[in-house]
C-alpha positions in Angstrom: 0.0 0.0 0.0 2.8 2.4 0.9 4.4 1.8 -2.5 1.1 2.7 -4.3 0.8 5.9 -2.3 4.4 6.8 -3.1 3.8 6.3 -6.8 0.6 8.3 -6.6 2.4 11.1 -4.8 5.2 11.1 -7.3 2.8 11.2 -10.2 0.9 14.1 -8.7 4.2 15.9 -8.0 5.4 15.2 -11.5 2.2 16.5 -13.1 2.2 19.7 -11.0 5.9 20.3 -11.6 5.7 19.6 -15.4 2.9 22.0 -16.0 4.4 24.7 -13.8 8.1 24.4 -15.0 9.9 26.5 -17.5 13.5 27.1 -18.3 13.5 29.8 -15.6 13.6 27.0 -13.0 15.6 24.6 -15.2 12.7 22.1 -15.5 13.9 20.6 -12.2 12.5 17.4 -10.8 13.5 15.1 -7.9 15.6 12.2 -9.1 13.2 9.7 -7.5 10.3 11.3 -9.4 12.2 11.1 -12.7 13.0 7.4 -12.1 9.3 6.7 -11.3 8.3 8.4 -14.5 10.9 6.4 -16.5 9.5 3.2 -15.1 6.0 4.2 -16.2 7.0 5.5 -19.6 9.2 2.6 -20.7 7.6 -0.2 -18.8 10.7 -1.1 -16.8 11.6 -1.7 -13.1 14.4 0.1 -11.4 15.4 -1.3 -8.0 15.1 1.6 -5.5 18.0 2.8 -3.5 16.9 5.6 -1.2 20.4 6.6 -0.2 21.6 7.1 -3.8 18.6 9.3 -4.8 18.0 11.2 -1.6 18.1 15.0 -2.0 19.1 14.8 -5.7 17.4 16.9 -8.3 17.6 16.6 -12.1 17.8 19.8 -14.1 16.1 19.9 -17.5 14.7 16.5 -16.5 12.3 15.6 -19.3 14.6 17.1 -21.9 17.0 14.2 -21.2 14.5 11.6 -22.3 15.1 9.7 -25.5 13.2 6.9 -27.3 15.7 4.4 -25.9 15.5 3.7 -22.2 19.2 2.9 -21.8 20.2 6.2 -23.4 17.6 8.0 -21.2 18.9 6.5 -18.0 22.5 7.4 -19.0 21.5 11.0 -19.6 19.6 11.3 -16.3 22.1 9.5 -14.1 25.5 10.7 -15.5 25.5 14.1 -13.6 25.3 12.2 -10.3 28.0 9.6 -11.2 25.4 6.9 -11.1 24.5 4.3 -13.7 22.4 1.1 -13.9 23.1 -2.5 -14.4 20.6 -4.8 -16.0 19.4 -7.5 -13.7 16.8 -9.1 -15.9 14.3 -8.4 -18.8 13.4 -4.7 -18.4 14.9 -4.7 -14.9 17.6 -2.4 -13.6 19.6 -1.7 -10.5 21.2 1.6 -9.5 24.9 1.6 -8.9 27.8 4.1 -8.6 29.6 5.0 -11.8 32.3 2.5 -12.6 35.2 4.4 -14.0 37.2 1.3 -14.9 34.4 -0.4 -16.9 32.9 0.4 -20.3 30.5 -1.6 -22.4 32.0 -4.1 -24.8 30.9 -1.9 -27.7 32.5 1.2 -26.2 35.7 -0.8 -25.7 35.8 -2.0 -29.2 35.1 1.5 -30.6 38.0 2.9 -28.5 40.4 0.3 -29.7 39.4 0.9 -33.3 40.0 4.6 -32.8 43.4 4.0 -31.2 44.4 1.8 -34.1 44.0 4.8 -36.5 46.8 6.6 -34.6 49.6 4.4 -36.0 50.1 2.3 -39.1 53.7 0.9 -39.0 56.5 0.1 -36.5 57.8 3.7 -36.5 54.5 5.3 -35.7 53.7 2.6 -33.1 57.1 3.0 -31.4 56.4 6.8 -31.1 53.0 6.0 -29.5 54.6 3.4 -27.2 57.3 5.9 -26.1 54.6 8.5 -25.3 52.5 6.0 -23.3 55.5 4.6 -21.4 56.8 8.0 -20.3 53.4 9.0 -19.1 52.8 5.6 -17.3 56.0 6.1 -15.2 54.8 9.6 -14.3 51.3 8.4 -13.6 52.6 5.8 -11.2 54.9 8.3 -9.5 57.9 6.1 -10.3 59.8 8.7 -12.3 62.2 8.9 -10.7 62.1 5.6 -8.8 62.4 5.8 -5.0 65.9 5.1 -3.7 66.6 1.4 -3.5 67.4 0.1 0.0 70.8 -1.6 0.4 69.5 -4.2 2.8 70.0 -7.9 1.9 67.0 -10.1 1.2 65.6 -12.0 4.2 65.6 -15.7 3.3 64.1 -18.4 5.6 63.1 -22.0 5.8 64.4 -23.7 2.7 62.5 -26.9 1.7 63.4 -29.6 -0.8 60.8 -31.6 -2.8 60.7 -33.7 -5.9 62.7 -31.8 -8.5 62.5 -28.4 -6.8 63.2 -26.3 -3.7 61.2 -23.5 -2.0 62.4 -20.8 0.3 60.7 -17.8 1.8 62.1 -14.5 0.6 61.3 -10.9 1.7 62.7 -7.9 -0.2 62.8 -4.3 1.1 61.5 -2.5 -1.9 61.7 1.0 -0.4 62.8 2.0 3.1 60.7 0.1 5.6 58.4 -1.5 3.0 58.7 -5.3 2.4 57.3 -7.6 -0.3 57.1 -11.2 0.7 57.0 -14.3 -1.4 58.1 -17.9 -2.2 61.1 -18.5 -4.4 60.9 -21.8 -6.3 64.0 -23.2 -7.9 64.9 -26.3 -9.9 66.7 -28.9 -7.7 69.3 -29.7 -10.3 69.9 -27.0 -12.9 72.6 -27.0 -15.5 73.9 -23.6 -16.5 71.9 -20.4 -16.4 68.3 -20.6 -15.2 65.3 -18.7 -16.7 63.6 -16.2 -14.4 59.8 -15.8 -13.9 58.0 -13.4 -11.6 54.5 -14.3 -10.6 52.4 -11.4 -9.3 49.3 -12.6 -7.5 45.7 -11.8 -8.2 42.5 -11.4 -6.1 42.0 -15.1 -5.5 41.2 -16.5 -2.0 44.3 -17.3 0.1 46.6 -15.3 -2.2 49.9 -17.0 -3.1 49.3 -19.7 -0.5 46.5 -21.3 -2.4 47.0 -24.7 -4.1 46.8 -23.6 -7.8 49.5 -21.0 -7.2 51.8 -23.6 -5.7 51.1 -26.0 -8.5 52.0 -23.4 -11.1 55.2 -22.2 -9.5 56.5 -25.6 -8.4 55.8 -27.1 -11.8 57.7 -24.3 -13.6 60.6 -24.9 -11.2 60.5 -28.6 -12.0 60.6 -27.6 -15.7 63.8 -25.7 -15.1 62.9 -22.1 -14.1 63.2 -20.1 -10.9 59.9 -18.5 -10.0 59.1 -15.8 -7.4 55.5 -15.8 -6.3 54.8 -12.7 -4.2 52.0 -11.2 -2.2 49.7 -8.4 -3.2 50.1 -5.2 -1.3 48.1 -5.4 2.0 47.5 -9.1 1.5 49.4 -12.0 3.0 52.3 -11.0 5.2 51.9 -7.4 4.0 49.1 -7.3 6.5 51.8 -7.2 9.2 52.4 -3.6 8.0 49.2 -2.4 6.5 45.4 -2.9 6.8 43.4 -4.9 4.3 41.4 -1.7 3.3 44.8 -0.1 2.3 44.8 -2.4 -0.7 42.0 -0.3 -2.2 44.0 2.9 -2.1 45.4 4.3 -5.3 48.9 4.1 -4.0 48.5 0.3 -3.9 48.9 0.3 -7.7 52.2 2.1 -7.4 53.6 -0.1 -4.6 52.6 -3.3 -6.5 54.4 -2.1 -9.6 57.5 -1.2 -7.5 57.4 -4.6 -5.7 57.3 -6.3 -9.1 60.2 -4.3 -10.5 62.3 -4.8 -7.3 61.6 -8.5 -7.4 62.9 -8.6 -10.9 66.0 -6.7 -9.8 66.7 -9.3 -7.1 66.2 -12.4 -9.3 68.4 -11.0 -12.1 71.1 -10.2 -9.5 71.4 -14.0 -8.7 74.5 -15.5 -10.3 72.6 -18.4 -11.9 69.9 -16.1 -13.5 69.6 -16.0 -17.3 68.9 -12.4 -18.2 68.0 -13.4 -21.7 65.1 -15.6 -20.6 62.8 -13.6 -18.3 59.0 -14.0 -18.1 56.0 -12.9 -16.1 52.6 -14.5 -15.6 49.7 -13.8 -13.3 45.9 -14.1 -13.3 43.2 -11.6 -12.8 44.8 -8.7 -10.9 48.1 -10.5 -11.5 47.2 -10.4 -15.2 46.8 -6.6 -14.9 50.3 -6.4 -13.3 51.6 -8.8 -16.0 50.6 -6.4 -18.8 51.6 -3.3 -16.9 55.1 -4.5 -15.9 55.8 -5.8 -19.4 54.8 -2.5 -20.9 57.2 -0.7 -18.5 60.2 -3.0 -18.5 62.0 -4.4 -21.5 63.9 -6.8 -19.3 60.8 -9.0 -19.4 61.1 -11.0 -22.6 57.9 -13.2 -22.4 54.5 -12.5 -20.9 51.4 -14.5 -20.1 48.5 -12.4 -18.9 45.6 -14.6 -17.7 41.9 -13.8 -17.7 42.5 -10.0 -17.8 43.1 -8.9 -21.4 40.0 -6.8 -22.3 39.2 -3.6 -24.3 36.5 -2.5 -21.9 37.6 -3.5 -18.4 40.7 -1.9 -16.8 40.5 -3.8 -13.5 38.0 -3.0 -10.8 40.4 -2.6 -7.9 42.4 0.6 -7.3 45.5 -1.6 -7.3 44.9 -2.0 -11.0 43.4 1.3 -12.1 43.8 3.7 -9.1 46.6 5.7 -10.7 45.8 7.5 -14.0 47.7 5.1 -16.2 44.7 4.5 -18.4 44.4 8.2 -19.0 47.8 8.4 -20.7 48.1 9.3 -24.3 44.6 10.9 -24.2 43.2 7.6 -23.1 44.3 4.0 -23.5 43.1 0.5 -22.4 44.6 -2.9 -21.5 44.7 -4.1 -25.1 47.0 -1.2 -26.0 49.1 -1.8 -22.9 49.4 -5.4 -23.8 50.5 -4.4 -27.3 53.5 -2.6 -25.8 55.0 -6.1 -25.3 55.5 -6.4 -29.1 57.4 -8.0 -30.6 58.3 -10.0 -27.4 56.4 -13.3 -27.2 53.0 -13.0 -25.5 50.2 -15.5 -24.7 46.8 -14.1 -23.6 44.7 -16.7 -21.9 41.0 -15.8 -21.9 37.6 -17.4 -21.1 33.9 -17.1 -21.8 32.8 -16.3 -18.3 34.3 -12.8 -17.7 35.3 -9.6 -19.5 37.8 -11.5 -21.7 35.0 -13.2 -23.6 35.3 -10.9 -26.5 39.1 -10.9 -26.7 39.4 -13.4 -29.7 37.4 -11.2 -32.1 38.4 -7.8 -30.8 41.7 -7.5 -28.8 43.5 -10.4 -30.3 43.3 -9.3 -34.0 44.5 -5.9 -32.9 47.5 -7.5 -31.2 48.3 -9.5 -34.3 48.3 -6.3 -36.3 50.7 -4.6 -33.9 53.0 -7.6 -33.9 52.7 -7.7 -37.7 54.4 -4.2 -37.8 57.6 -6.1 -36.8 56.8 -9.2 -39.0 56.2 -11.2 -35.8 52.5 -11.9 -35.8 53.2 -15.6 -34.8 54.8 -14.4 -31.5 51.4 -13.4 -30.0 48.9 -16.1 -29.2 45.5 -16.4 -27.6 44.2 -19.5 -25.9 40.5 -19.0 -25.4 38.4 -21.3 -23.2 34.8 -20.3 -23.9 33.2 -22.7 -21.4 35.5 -21.7 -18.5 35.4 -18.9 -16.0 37.7 -16.5 -14.1 40.5 -18.5 -12.6 44.0 -19.8 -13.2 42.8 -23.4 -13.4 44.5 -26.5 -14.8 43.7 -26.0 -18.5 45.0 -22.5 -18.3 48.1 -23.6 -16.5 48.8 -26.3 -19.2 48.5 -23.7 -22.0 51.0 -21.5 -20.1 53.4 -24.4 -19.5 53.5 -25.2 -23.2 54.0 -21.5 -24.2 56.8 -20.9 -21.6 58.5 -24.2 -22.4 58.6 -23.1 -26.1 59.9 -19.6 -25.4 62.1 -20.1 -22.4 63.5 -23.6 -23.5 62.0 -25.4 -20.5 61.4 -29.1 -20.0 57.7 -29.6 -20.8 57.8 -33.3 -19.9 58.1 -32.3 -16.2 54.5 -30.9 -16.4 53.0 -33.9 -18.4 52.5 -37.6 -18.1 53.6 -40.0 -20.8 50.4 -39.4 -22.8 50.9 -35.6 -22.9 48.3 -34.8 -20.3 48.8 -32.3 -17.5 50.5 -33.9 -14.5 51.2 -31.8 -11.4 51.1 -34.8 -9.0 54.7 -34.5 -7.9 54.1 -31.0 -6.4 53.8 -30.8 -2.6 51.1 -28.4 -1.4 52.3 -26.6 1.7 50.4 -25.1 4.5 50.2 -21.3 4.7 52.4 -21.0 7.8 55.2 -22.9 6.1 55.4 -20.2 3.4 55.7 -17.2 5.8 59.0 -15.3 5.8 58.4 -13.6 9.1 57.3 -16.5 11.2 53.9 -17.8 12.2 52.9 -14.6 14.1 55.1 -12.1 12.3 57.8 -12.3 15.0 60.6 -11.9 12.5 59.3 -8.7 10.9 62.3 -6.2 10.8 62.3 -3.4 13.4 62.3 -0.7 10.7 59.1 -2.0 9.0 56.6 0.8 8.5 53.2 0.4 10.1 50.1 2.0 8.7 49.2 3.7 5.4 49.9 7.2 6.7 53.5 6.2 7.4 53.8 4.7 3.9 52.3 7.8 2.3 54.6 10.1 4.2 57.7 7.9 3.2 56.6 7.8 -0.4 55.9 11.6 -0.6 59.3 12.2 0.8 61.1 9.9 -1.6 59.3 10.8 -4.9 58.0 14.0 -6.3 54.3 14.5 -6.9 51.8 17.3 -7.4 49.5 18.1 -4.6 46.7 16.7 -6.7 48.4 13.4 -7.0 49.2 13.3 -3.3 45.5 14.0 -2.4 44.4 11.0 -4.6 46.3 8.4 -2.6 
């Protein structure tokens, strides 16, 4: 009954306001009244959200209406940084504007436009240089913060079937530590390929079984692999709160952690600097594309379930800094193209924002690689019936690609029939993988505590505009 009275009141208010309004009062109507009218006019349902519409008024309200309900809703809601998502046939839900997300059509249109800005290797290299310079600035890593002189902290080495694991913490800037697990082949001959594995937003972080399967198998194949925590995840929680992960500075710290991790691995005497790769899924896929675009030391990349023209990553650790505004606007497909002509495998699926990659982003990447005569060096394994993970079939595709491009022993990841075989990997408990002990008792005394301390240290060590500082 109350809903009927509300609609009746809204209708009466709308009728009175419409007949009385002119441009002198900007044809103003309450947002809730406008939404009620849209529901009536177009025969749709919009899930109410009182907090979102409270005290909001729409100027020139009815002038925003179009024959298409979606365009009408966009016109009405855009000034409030609101939008709708479709929840069913003629059913919508209000939500805040998602800056990191376009529609598939908008993403494809942007990519088509970007592709008109270059037509050969020379013009593409010019665009790439413009993007890269801006990206370093956007991340506030130009110049880089001073590198600490402290030695890595290494604890609890374990030996398993064909590989070893040890816990390694690196001081990436004064008082800030990245923690991870370093997997190495048990018996290596000569120089060893290097792989860094940034983590994504999967439960249990780098401690989960599929991350251990991946890194241990790559070590058994002959590579050293560093699997490291996200900022404010895992042991990073000894220094920062979980909510700090959703600060814009998280994107910068994660990029810095990846670059410092690469510094460390390449400093090892058995590291092969000519065979360097990176792979990660989801948010780790975002970091894979970003770090490859920034650093030519990375020779091979495998971004997993993240290459998309219309989704830049929903976490501030992926899109919190204005990297995607560089060059008057870019997207993850163009960032991935910055790997060219270095070998790249994009693994995608049908259950997330990578569903359209085979017909949109992948042909674009082939075109960019074609500028160098290297179209065959970019590949796409698409799994239309799978979802957002770094599961077994995705790992097998990655093993095959890295074996080919890093000269690894693929038979260590397969049985005699060529099927995936990770049975010789030992899955460890979380506490075994911790660098600083079960309760963090080994955390260095100089470790920063709290986001404010991190922000102050970062502002001291790197220049930034007041606007950039206020965004963190």
